[in-house]
C-alpha positions in Angstrom: 227.0 180.8 -24.3 226.3 177.9 -26.6 226.4 178.7 -30.3 224.2 175.7 -31.2 221.6 176.5 -33.8 218.0 175.4 -34.1 214.9 176.5 -36.1 212.1 178.9 -35.2 209.7 178.2 -38.0 211.8 178.5 -41.2 214.3 180.8 -39.5 217.6 179.5 -38.1 218.3 180.9 -34.7 220.5 180.2 -31.6 219.0 177.5 -29.5 219.3 179.8 -26.4 216.9 182.2 -28.0 214.1 179.8 -28.9 212.4 179.5 -25.5 211.8 183.3 -25.3 210.5 183.4 -28.9 208.1 180.6 -28.3 206.9 182.3 -25.0 206.3 185.5 -27.0 204.2 183.6 -29.5 201.9 182.1 -26.9 201.8 185.2 -24.8 200.3 186.9 -27.9 197.8 184.2 -28.8 196.8 182.9 -25.3 193.5 184.7 -25.0 192.3 183.6 -28.4 194.0 180.2 -28.5 191.0 178.0 -28.1 188.8 180.1 -30.5 191.6 180.0 -33.1 191.9 176.2 -32.7 188.2 175.9 -33.6 188.5 178.2 -36.5 191.8 176.8 -37.8 190.7 173.2 -37.7 187.0 173.6 -38.4 186.4 172.0 -35.0 188.4 168.9 -35.9 190.9 169.4 -33.1 188.1 168.4 -30.7 187.7 165.1 -32.5 191.4 164.5 -32.5 191.7 165.2 -28.8 188.7 162.9 -28.0 190.4 160.1 -29.9 193.7 160.9 -28.1 192.1 160.5 -24.7 190.2 157.4 -25.7 193.4 155.7 -26.8 195.1 156.9 -23.6 192.3 155.2 -21.6 192.9 157.1 -18.4 192.2 155.3 -15.2 190.7 156.6 -12.0 194.0 155.9 -10.0 196.2 157.6 -12.6 198.7 160.3 -11.8 198.9 162.1 -15.2 201.4 164.8 -16.3 200.0 166.9 -19.1 202.9 168.9 -20.7 202.2 172.0 -22.7 198.6 171.7 -21.6 198.1 175.4 -20.8 194.5 176.0 -21.5 193.4 172.6 -20.1 191.8 170.8 -23.0 193.4 167.4 -22.4 193.3 167.8 -18.7 189.6 168.5 -18.6 188.9 165.5 -20.8 190.9 163.2 -18.5 189.1 164.7 -15.5 185.7 163.9 -17.1 186.7 160.4 -18.3 187.9 159.5 -14.8 185.0 161.2 -12.9 187.5 163.6 -11.4 189.4 160.8 -9.6 192.7 160.9 -11.7 195.2 163.5 -10.6 196.3 165.7 -13.5 199.3 168.1 -13.3 199.2 170.6 -16.1 202.6 171.9 -17.0 203.3 174.7 -19.4 206.2 177.1 -20.1 203.8 180.0 -20.6 202.1 181.6 -17.6 199.4 183.3 -19.8 198.3 180.0 -21.2 198.1 178.5 -17.7 196.0 181.5 -16.5 193.5 180.8 -19.3 193.4 177.2 -18.2 192.8 178.1 -14.6 189.9 180.4 -15.6 188.4 177.6 -17.6 188.8 175.1 -14.7 187.0 177.5 -12.3 184.2 178.0 -14.9 183.8 174.2 -15.1 183.8 173.9 -11.3 187.0 171.8 -11.3 188.8 172.6 -8.0 190.4 169.3 -7.0 192.9 166.8 -8.4 194.3 169.3 -10.8 197.6 171.3 -10.4 199.0 174.0 -12.7 202.8 174.5 -13.0 204.9 176.9 -15.1 208.0 174.8 -16.0 210.1 173.6 -18.9 209.5 170.2 -20.6 213.2 169.7 -21.0 213.9 170.1 -17.2 210.9 168.6 -15.4 210.9 169.3 -11.6 209.9 165.8 -10.6 211.5 162.8 -9.1 212.1 159.7 -11.3 209.1 157.4 -11.7 206.5 159.8 -10.5 203.7 159.5 -13.1 201.6 156.7 -14.5 200.9 158.6 -17.8 202.5 161.5 -19.7 200.5 163.4 -22.3 201.6 166.2 -24.6 199.3 167.7 -27.2 200.3 170.2 -30.0 203.3 171.2 -28.0 206.4 169.1 -28.6 207.2 170.7 -31.9 207.8 174.0 -30.0 210.3 172.5 -27.6 213.9 173.5 -28.3 215.4 170.0 -27.8 212.7 167.5 -28.6 214.9 164.5 -27.7 215.6 165.9 -24.3 211.9 166.4 -23.6 211.3 162.7 -24.6 214.1 161.6 -22.3 212.5 163.6 -19.5 209.2 162.0 -20.2 210.7 158.6 -19.9 212.5 159.5 -16.7 209.4 160.7 -14.8 207.2 157.8 -15.8 206.8 154.8 -13.6 207.4 151.3 -15.0 204.3 150.5 -17.0 203.7 154.2 -17.6 202.2 155.4 -20.9 203.6 158.2 -23.1 201.0 159.7 -25.5 201.7 162.6 -27.9 199.3 164.4 -30.3 201.0 166.5 -32.8 200.7 167.9 -36.3 202.5 165.6 -38.8 203.2 164.9 -42.4 200.0 164.7 -44.5 200.0 161.4 -46.4 196.7 161.6 -48.2 197.1 162.5 -51.9 195.7 166.0 -52.9 195.1 166.8 -49.3 198.8 167.7 -48.8 198.6 170.4 -51.5 195.4 171.8 -50.2 196.8 171.8 -46.6 199.9 173.7 -47.7 197.8 176.3 -49.4 195.6 176.7 -46.3 198.6 176.8 -43.9 200.6 179.4 -45.6 198.1 181.6 -47.4 194.9 181.5 -45.3 195.9 180.6 -41.7 198.1 183.7 -41.1 195.3 185.9 -42.4 192.8 184.3 -40.0 195.3 184.9 -37.2 195.6 188.5 -38.2 191.8 189.0 -38.3 190.8 187.0 -35.1 193.9 187.2 -32.9 195.4 190.4 -34.4 198.6 188.5 -34.9 199.6 187.3 -38.4 203.3 186.5 -37.6 202.6 184.1 -34.7 200.3 182.0 -36.9 202.8 182.0 -39.7 205.3 180.7 -37.2 202.9 178.0 -36.1 202.3 176.9 -39.7 206.1 176.8 -40.4 206.8 174.9 -37.1 204.5 172.1 -38.4 206.6 171.7 -41.5 209.8 171.5 -39.5 208.5 168.7 -37.2 209.8 165.2 -38.0 207.4 162.9 -40.0 205.7 160.0 -38.3 208.3 157.3 -38.6 211.2 159.6 -37.7 209.4 160.8 -34.6 208.5 157.2 -33.6 212.2 156.4 -33.8 213.0 159.3 -31.4 210.4 158.0 -28.9 212.1 154.6 -29.2 215.5 156.2 -28.7 214.3 157.7 -25.4 213.8 154.1 -24.1 210.1 153.5 -24.8 208.8 150.1 -25.9 205.6 149.2 -27.9 206.0 152.5 -29.8 203.3 153.2 -32.4 201.3 155.9 -34.0 197.9 156.5 -35.6 197.3 159.1 -38.2 194.3 161.5 -37.9 192.6 163.0 -41.0 195.1 161.8 -43.6 198.1 162.6 -41.4 197.3 166.2 -40.7 198.2 165.1 -37.2 199.2 161.8 -35.5 198.8 160.2 -32.1 202.0 158.6 -31.0 202.5 156.4 -28.0 205.0 154.3 -26.1 205.4 152.4 -22.8 208.1 152.4 -20.2 208.8 148.8 -19.2 
């Protein structure tokens, strides 16, 4: 067994343990995940995701892999944007999150051009050059080996394929950074305790944001995976950022 270490929030753990711990977090919060997103962000996550999909500019002939897309938010927006003609494969490591997404799809009457798979972002079960776009939203910070996931994203994209990532990032707006820290560590876990009956999971989620690389560093990791035309756009003062790259 590898003795390599990684982080789980602010704790140092063995890398081999992280996948199970992350699964446990999302097993706990799955049923309240979308409600909590609205409460936590004051609805801003919807604005960020709309901008994310606008920049992605999905096309009707696209074959999109949406990684960590469990409850379907990004997949449904792509479906709507392309009039249901783009194929979207939603991949998530957590079966409970996927079940929530499948329920939402049925409620929306979406029964075609959408597939749901329980798999790991670090070991994608697809041939090389399968997809025209790869999306990952508020997920990659929970992956054990982020660079491996980026390498896999590059592998499964066709030449000309687009990589788009929406993730919490380093707040760059003065004053907002202090307010955001106070909210994340003092208020957010209490909301999690009240709404989702799980304070510890939301404390982990706040800590995981602080452990994620800042914008420029993450852009460098995307470039290291082989992507060209790499860039990013901050949202709400850097609370989150949209990153992108292209496979030539």
